C-alpha positions, -999 to +999 in steps of 0.1 A: -059-112+059-035-090+040-009-093+068-012-131+069-006-131+031+025-110+037+037-133+064+033-162+039+054-143+014+082-142+039+083-180+038+090-179+000+055-186-011+047-166-043+019-141-039-009-137-064-018-102-078-049-102-056-029-109-025-004-081-034-033-057-039-047-066-005-014-060+012-008-027-006-044-016+002-040-025+039-007-006+041-023+025+024-053+024+047-029+024+077-012+055+062-046+072+057-055+065+094-021+079+105-024+110+083-056+119+102-073+135+072-105+151+083-122+140+050-105+115+027-107+128-009-083+125-038-073+161-033-066+157+004-045+126-003-025+145-030-019+174-006-007+151+022+030+143+024+026+108+039+000+098+013+022+111-015+053+092-002+032+060+002+019+062-033+053+069-047+068+039-028+040+016-040+045+028-076+082+021-073+076-014-059+052-022-088+076-008-114+105-029-099+083-060-099+074-055-136+110-050-148 
């Protein structure tokens, strides 16, 4: 669902905040899967470079959208 919302965005359809959340959540879930954390905890995510970079990127995207 989130990826179809993203595809709709590419056709210049504005996304709702719910759709953006779905897209960002799906992307982060993919990062978590790739990171291969044995147990997903806040501490494990903070210690993982891939997770930290993904969160920083998402925070930057949100900041840019709000400015």
